[in-house]
FILOKOL-427000 format. One record per residue (C-alpha): residue in three letters; x, y, z. Coordinates in steps of 0.05 Angstrom, whole numbers, plus 5000, padded with zeros to 4 digits. Layout:
// FILOKOL-427000
ZAVO  code    xx    yy    zz
ZAVO   ala     X     Y     Z
...
END
This chain:
// FILOKOL-427000
ZAVO  code    xx    yy    zz
ZAVO   met  5001  4999  5002
ZAVO   leu  5021  5066  4978
ZAVO   tyr  5024  5115  5041
ZAVO   ser  5005  5160  4997
ZAVO   lys  4944  5137  4977
ZAVO   leu  4919  5109  5037
ZAVO   phe  4857  5134  5066
ZAVO   gly  4859  5166  5130
ZAVO   lys  4931  5194  5156
ZAVO   thr  4959  5211  5216
ZAVO   ser  4949  5275  5258
ZAVO   lys  4990  5316  5312
ZAVO   asn  4929  5336  5334
ZAVO   ile  4902  5299  5395
ZAVO   thr  4823  5293  5396
ZAVO   ile  4806  5338  5450
ZAVO   asp  4759  5282  5482
ZAVO   ala  4797  5228  5467
ZAVO   asp  4797  5208  5539
ZAVO   ser  4831  5142  5541
ZAVO   ile  4901  5122  5515
ZAVO   asn  4876  5071  5453
ZAVO   ala  4829  5129  5429
ZAVO   lys  4885  5175  5434
ZAVO   leu  4932  5138  5400
ZAVO   leu  4889  5094  5348
ZAVO   ser  4858  5167  5329
ZAVO   gln  4921  5203  5321
ZAVO   ala  4950  5148  5279
ZAVO   gly  4893  5141  5225
ZAVO   phe  4859  5082  5258
ZAVO   ile  4798  5098  5271
ZAVO   gln  4749  5164  5279
ZAVO   lys  4700  5168  5321
ZAVO   gln  4629  5180  5295
ZAVO   met  4598  5210  5368
ZAVO   ser  4611  5180  5435
ZAVO   gly  4618  5102  5428
ZAVO   val  4613  5102  5357
ZAVO   tyr  4669  5098  5315
ZAVO   asn  4692  5081  5240
ZAVO   tyr  4736  5039  5224
ZAVO   leu  4787  5069  5177
ZAVO   pro  4830  5017  5133
ZAVO   leu  4894  5010  5181
ZAVO   gly  4843  4992  5235
ZAVO   leu  4793  4955  5197
ZAVO   arg  4860  4909  5173
ZAVO   val  4876  4894  5247
ZAVO   leu  4801  4882  5271
ZAVO   lys  4793  4836  5213
ZAVO   lys  4865  4798  5229
ZAVO   ile  4836  4795  5307
ZAVO   gln  4765  4763  5280
ZAVO   gln  4798  4722  5244
ZAVO   ile  4847  4691  5297
ZAVO   ile  4790  4674  5343
ZAVO   arg  4748  4647  5281
ZAVO   gln  4806  4596  5268
ZAVO   glu  4809  4578  5354
ZAVO   met  4729  4572  5346
ZAVO   asp  4732  4527  5286
ZAVO   ala  4779  4483  5324
ZAVO   ile  4732  4467  5374
ZAVO   gly  4680  4453  5326
ZAVO   gly  4637  4522  5330
ZAVO   gln  4602  4533  5263
ZAVO   glu  4596  4605  5242
ZAVO   ile  4528  4635  5227
ZAVO   leu  4512  4707  5222
ZAVO   met  4447  4738  5266
ZAVO   pro  4400  4800  5251
ZAVO   ala  4423  4863  5292
ZAVO   leu  4348  4869  5301
ZAVO   ser  4305  4821  5333
ZAVO   gln  4230  4839  5354
ZAVO   glu  4211  4858  5418
ZAVO   glu  4164  4801  5426
ZAVO   ser  4221  4744  5437
ZAVO   trp  4255  4798  5496
ZAVO   ile  4185  4795  5530
ZAVO   thr  4190  4725  5534
ZAVO   thr  4256  4720  5565
ZAVO   lys  4230  4775  5616
ZAVO   arg  4295  4821  5591
ZAVO   his  4250  4865  5547
ZAVO   his  4262  4926  5609
ZAVO   met  4336  4920  5611
ZAVO   asp  4357  4990  5608
ZAVO   val  4415  4982  5559
ZAVO   leu  4371  4957  5503
ZAVO   phe  4358  5001  5444
ZAVO   his  4283  5006  5421
ZAVO   leu  4255  5016  5355
ZAVO   gln  4187  5017  5323
ZAVO   ser  4177  5005  5254
ZAVO   gln  4134  5045  5201
ZAVO   ala  4079  4990  5207
ZAVO   gly  4076  5000  5287
ZAVO   asn  4128  4942  5298
ZAVO   ser  4168  4940  5375
ZAVO   leu  4240  4915  5347
ZAVO   val  4305  4918  5387
ZAVO   leu  4379  4926  5378
ZAVO   asn  4402  4862  5408
ZAVO   pro  4459  4877  5454
ZAVO   thr  4470  4794  5455
ZAVO   his  4433  4736  5411
ZAVO   glu  4400  4685  5478
ZAVO   glu  4332  4718  5443
ZAVO   val  4353  4697  5370
ZAVO   ile  4394  4635  5369
ZAVO   thr  4353  4594  5423
ZAVO   pro  4286  4600  5377
ZAVO   leu  4325  4584  5320
ZAVO   val  4362  4522  5343
ZAVO   lys  4300  4497  5372
ZAVO   lys  4273  4498  5294
ZAVO   tyr  4335  4439  5271
ZAVO   thr  4350  4408  5346
ZAVO   leu  4298  4354  5356
ZAVO   ser  4327  4294  5385
ZAVO   tyr  4398  4277  5430
ZAVO   lys  4418  4265  5361
ZAVO   asp  4426  4334  5347
ZAVO   leu  4464  4347  5399
ZAVO   pro  4509  4385  5418
ZAVO   val  4503  4446  5370
ZAVO   leu  4562  4493  5377
ZAVO   leu  4544  4560  5336
ZAVO   tyr  4584  4631  5342
ZAVO   gln  4578  4699  5308
ZAVO   ile  4626  4748  5295
ZAVO   gln  4575  4811  5296
ZAVO   asp  4566  4893  5312
ZAVO   lys  4525  4896  5371
ZAVO   phe  4487  4951  5397
ZAVO   arg  4484  4983  5482
ZAVO   asp  4452  5040  5512
ZAVO   glu  4516  5057  5551
ZAVO   pro  4503  5115  5590
ZAVO   arg  4573  5130  5595
ZAVO   ala  4611  5112  5539
ZAVO   lys  4677  5119  5549
ZAVO   ser  4746  5099  5540
ZAVO   gly  4759  5091  5465
ZAVO   leu  4738  5019  5441
ZAVO   leu  4733  4992  5514
ZAVO   arg  4665  5018  5529
ZAVO   gly  4625  5021  5459
ZAVO   arg  4545  5034  5440
ZAVO   glu  4562  5001  5378
ZAVO   phe  4617  4947  5386
ZAVO   asn  4647  4886  5352
ZAVO   met  4636  4825  5382
ZAVO   lys  4642  4747  5380
ZAVO   asp  4590  4699  5411
ZAVO   leu  4582  4629  5406
ZAVO   tyr  4522  4582  5443
ZAVO   ser  4533  4520  5458
ZAVO   phe  4476  4481  5476
ZAVO   his  4466  4401  5504
ZAVO   gln  4438  4349  5532
ZAVO   asn  4465  4355  5606
ZAVO   val  4502  4394  5657
ZAVO   lys  4563  4342  5644
ZAVO   asp  4560  4351  5571
ZAVO   leu  4563  4436  5587
ZAVO   asp  4617  4422  5640
ZAVO   ser  4669  4397  5592
ZAVO   phe  4653  4437  5524
ZAVO   tyr  4660  4499  5575
ZAVO   gln  4739  4478  5593
ZAVO   thr  4745  4471  5529
ZAVO   val  4723  4537  5507
ZAVO   gln  4768  4561  5559
ZAVO   lys  4832  4528  5534
ZAVO   ala  4808  4556  5471
ZAVO   tyr  4812  4634  5487
ZAVO   phe  4878  4622  5528
ZAVO   lys  4900  4600  5452
ZAVO   ile  4876  4661  5421
ZAVO   phe  4904  4714  5475
ZAVO   ser  4971  4683  5463
ZAVO   arg  4973  4693  5392
ZAVO   leu  4947  4757  5406
ZAVO   asp  5004  4776  5446
ZAVO   leu  4953  4787  5506
ZAVO   ser  5004  4739  5555
ZAVO   gln  4969  4789  5620
ZAVO   thr  4905  4764  5607
ZAVO   val  4879  4720  5680
ZAVO   leu  4820  4675  5684
ZAVO   thr  4775  4716  5725
ZAVO   phe  4719  4689  5775
ZAVO   ala  4667  4729  5780
ZAVO   ser  4594  4735  5799
ZAVO   gly  4547  4678  5770
ZAVO   gly  4499  4671  5716
ZAVO   ser  4441  4652  5720
ZAVO   phe  4461  4574  5732
ZAVO   ser  4522  4568  5775
ZAVO   gln  4560  4604  5831
ZAVO   tyr  4616  4635  5781
ZAVO   ser  4615  4662  5713
ZAVO   his  4681  4672  5685
ZAVO   glu  4712  4731  5653
ZAVO   phe  4791  4743  5616
ZAVO   gln  4818  4805  5648
ZAVO   thr  4883  4828  5615
ZAVO   ile  4928  4870  5666
ZAVO   ser  4937  4934  5645
ZAVO   ser  4957  4999  5691
ZAVO   thr  4910  5041  5660
ZAVO   gly  4850  4983  5658
ZAVO   glu  4779  5013  5692
ZAVO   asp  4769  4942  5721
ZAVO   thr  4797  4919  5794
ZAVO   ile  4809  4851  5801
ZAVO   tyr  4840  4806  5857
ZAVO   tyr  4897  4769  5825
ZAVO   cys  4925  4701  5860
ZAVO   ser  5003  4696  5846
ZAVO   lys  5007  4623  5868
ZAVO   cys  4947  4599  5818
ZAVO   lys  4948  4651  5765
ZAVO   ile  4875  4663  5773
ZAVO   ala  4835  4726  5793
ZAVO   val  4774  4744  5830
ZAVO   asn  4727  4807  5798
ZAVO   lys  4723  4872  5847
ZAVO   glu  4641  4853  5854
ZAVO   ile  4648  4778  5889
ZAVO   ile  4709  4796  5919
ZAVO   ser  4675  4820  5999
ZAVO   gln  4635  4746  5988
ZAVO   gln  4697  4714  5963
ZAVO   ser  4761  4741  5999
ZAVO   ser  4812  4686  5977
ZAVO   cys  4830  4652  5913
ZAVO   pro  4771  4599  5902
ZAVO   gln  4815  4557  5867
ZAVO   cys  4873  4548  5913
ZAVO   gly  4840  4587  5983
ZAVO   his  4903  4630  5970
ZAVO   ser  4884  4686  6021
ZAVO   lys  4934  4740  5994
ZAVO   leu  4899  4772  5928
ZAVO   glu  4938  4832  5892
ZAVO   pro  4890  4881  5867
ZAVO   lys  4903  4899  5800
ZAVO   lys  4876  4949  5742
ZAVO   ser  4847  4911  5690
ZAVO   ile  4812  4909  5620
ZAVO   glu  4760  4850  5608
ZAVO   ile  4763  4827  5541
ZAVO   ala  4718  4761  5540
ZAVO   asn  4671  4727  5594
ZAVO   ile  4630  4658  5591
ZAVO   phe  4571  4639  5631
ZAVO   lys  4534  4567  5637
ZAVO   leu  4453  4586  5620
ZAVO   gly  4435  4520  5635
ZAVO   asp  4353  4520  5616
ZAVO   lys  4338  4592  5624
ZAVO   phe  4323  4611  5553
ZAVO   ser  4310  4546  5529
ZAVO   ser  4249  4528  5579
ZAVO   ala  4232  4605  5561
ZAVO   phe  4221  4582  5498
ZAVO   asp  4192  4516  5509
ZAVO   phe  4257  4483  5474
ZAVO   phe  4269  4414  5493
ZAVO   tyr  4294  4348  5463
ZAVO   gln  4274  4278  5463
ZAVO   asp  4330  4223  5488
ZAVO   lys  4334  4152  5484
ZAVO   gln  4268  4131  5511
ZAVO   gly  4227  4188  5479
ZAVO   gln  4225  4228  5543
ZAVO   lys  4241  4300  5543
ZAVO   his  4280  4340  5581
ZAVO   pro  4313  4417  5572
ZAVO   ile  4366  4437  5536
ZAVO   ile  4431  4461  5572
ZAVO   met  4471  4519  5540
ZAVO   gly  4519  4561  5551
ZAVO   cys  4552  4628  5522
ZAVO   tyr  4623  4646  5509
ZAVO   gly  4639  4727  5489
ZAVO   ile  4700  4761  5469
ZAVO   gly  4704  4830  5435
ZAVO   pro  4753  4840  5376
ZAVO   ser  4744  4914  5373
ZAVO   arg  4751  4918  5451
ZAVO   ile  4818  4870  5444
ZAVO   met  4844  4924  5388
ZAVO   gly  4831  4976  5450
ZAVO   ala  4869  4928  5492
ZAVO   ile  4924  4919  5455
ZAVO   ala  4940  4994  5440
ZAVO   glu  4922  5007  5514
ZAVO   thr  4977  4944  5533
ZAVO   ser  5040  4951  5468
ZAVO   his  5050  5029  5463
ZAVO   asp  5109  5075  5486
ZAVO   lys  5116  5144  5490
ZAVO   asn  5130  5155  5406
ZAVO   gly  5064  5108  5393
ZAVO   leu  5023  5033  5382
ZAVO   ile  5074  4976  5373
ZAVO   trp  5020  4921  5349
ZAVO   pro  5043  4846  5351
ZAVO   ala  5061  4820  5293
ZAVO   ser  5005  4779  5277
ZAVO   val  4944  4823  5270
ZAVO   ala  4991  4884  5241
ZAVO   pro  4960  4925  5189
ZAVO   tyr  5020  4911  5143
ZAVO   gln  5085  4870  5169
ZAVO   val  5132  4918  5132
ZAVO   his  5136  4996  5143
ZAVO   leu  5182  5010  5075
ZAVO   ile  5206  5083  5078
ZAVO   gly  5242  5114  5016
ZAVO   ile  5278  5178  5031
ZAVO   asp  5318  5224  4978
ZAVO   leu  5265  5202  4933
ZAVO   phe  5277  5266  4888
ZAVO   asp  5346  5221  4870
ZAVO   thr  5337  5179  4812
ZAVO   asp  5366  5114  4836
ZAVO   thr  5334  5113  4906
ZAVO   lys  5273  5120  4874
ZAVO   lys  5287  5062  4834
ZAVO   gln  5314  5012  4890
ZAVO   thr  5257  5037  4931
ZAVO   asn  5202  5029  4886
ZAVO   asp  5243  4957  4873
ZAVO   leu  5250  4928  4927
ZAVO   tyr  5177  4945  4948
ZAVO   gln  5154  4901  4896
ZAVO   lys  5186  4845  4913
ZAVO   leu  5162  4852  4981
ZAVO   leu  5094  4846  4945
ZAVO   asp  5105  4794  4890
ZAVO   ala  5136  4750  4969
ZAVO   asn  5066  4771  4999
ZAVO   ile  5090  4805  5046
ZAVO   glu  5044  4860  5070
ZAVO   val  5076  4924  5059
ZAVO   leu  5063  4999  5073
ZAVO   tyr  5103  5047  5030
ZAVO   asp  5125  5118  5056
ZAVO   asp  5124  5147  4983
ZAVO   arg  5125  5216  4997
ZAVO   pro  5182  5250  4962
ZAVO   gln  5162  5325  4994
ZAVO   val  5166  5290  5065
ZAVO   ser  5216  5297  5111
ZAVO   ala  5256  5236  5140
ZAVO   gly  5234  5252  5203
ZAVO   ala  5166  5265  5190
ZAVO   lys  5167  5192  5160
ZAVO   phe  5197  5172  5228
ZAVO   thr  5157  5204  5275
ZAVO   asp  5090  5173  5226
ZAVO   ala  5125  5105  5225
ZAVO   asp  5134  5099  5294
ZAVO   leu  5062  5134  5309
ZAVO   ile  5034  5071  5261
ZAVO   gly  5074  5024  5302
ZAVO   leu  5082  4968  5247
ZAVO   pro  5132  4910  5269
ZAVO   leu  5193  4923  5225
ZAVO   arg  5206  4987  5190
ZAVO   leu  5261  4989  5122
ZAVO   leu  5294  5056  5105
ZAVO   val  5331  5059  5032
ZAVO   ser  5365  5133  5031
ZAVO   gln  5438  5149  4987
ZAVO   lys  5466  5138  5057
ZAVO   ser  5436  5062  5058
ZAVO   leu  5449  5043  4987
ZAVO   lys  5530  5060  4990
ZAVO   gln  5526  5015  5041
ZAVO   gly  5493  4965  4998
ZAVO   gly  5433  4959  5029
ZAVO   ala  5376  4981  5069
ZAVO   glu  5366  5001  5147
ZAVO   leu  5331  4949  5186
ZAVO   lys  5299  4966  5250
ZAVO   tyr  5243  4929  5290
ZAVO   arg  5188  4979  5330
ZAVO   his  5201  4950  5391
ZAVO   ser  5282  4966  5385
ZAVO   ser  5325  5020  5383
ZAVO   gln  5373  4978  5341
ZAVO   ile  5388  4996  5267
ZAVO   asn  5417  4949  5219
ZAVO   ile  5435  4953  5141
ZAVO   leu  5427  4889  5109
ZAVO   pro  5441  4875  5033
ZAVO   phe  5378  4881  4993
ZAVO   gln  5387  4803  4974
ZAVO   glu  5388  4789  5048
ZAVO   ile  5322  4819  5067
ZAVO   leu  5263  4778  5041
ZAVO   ala  5294  4718  5075
ZAVO   lys  5310  4761  5138
ZAVO   ile  5236  4790  5136
ZAVO   lys  5201  4718  5123
END
């Protein structure tokens, strides 16, 4: 991608109401643009990051047997009346021109439960494991912290349907392991399993909290077994629920995922039962498992940056290489830089090429640090005299001259 053609450039101005590191850096670096409180446009750089996060999640959900579907953002209010959740304070209520009462979905139990009921009749059909990646809507009274607390946000929600509690418990553990694989691939190694107040079916639900000094949540961390307790249940659970350790350390954190055992709360509301081998009816047992790609994008920005800008993990960086051409007024330098750009493209290496001839080297370096791609390559008259290009990793200050013939192998 030629930087001169890229839609959404870097900015020196800090958004006045940028109340968090992720809102400030992602806006300045040209990844997102605020539409209104809690609602953002994803510019080309930001959308590339979001899609890569989604793809990592998609791969790990497919690996545990999940099947991807896509449900509508709109649903009839009647379904929410059925589950007695139509008075939730975060629901956006709408009225169609025909007078129908509708809801913009903040979650999809009211949609997926009757959907699965249409196709699930006996024990032979179970378990059913369905997920989607879709935008959701919450009428947050205080939308804040950039992508961490929005009114419109991207969410992966997986729903599982089981014959019994034993099968649910087994799959619940499978999802936990899959989530930690996701966080490992995203370089969010400081994410811990956190016990939270239970849902409708069990003593505890679980959150996945990324430890961050700028986080808006507080968890109490057990260094012995590396799990935590949410602040909202610490009065009932003052010691570690896993090992009994009494010295729990308070830490700031960012919630990026959660999982719940729903039991038969929603299946019973929709009269959803299955028949066993003997033809007897039993309630379907459900679980739900959420993870926020947009929140993850914000969490990475919060936890992976320095004073100069963002530092993206290679797994989700919008491009792998930031190629900078200096002295592009010189015919040979321009040709060598353009040739290197083409070779990188031919090798299927994602590259952002700062091809602006009238912009100073200092300004290009500043933009490169702010955008935060993993690797910077610099071609200039000086580097050509030394037989190659300057190579620098974003997380390091060390600069090396690499011969052109070694660049592709080094990057790969």
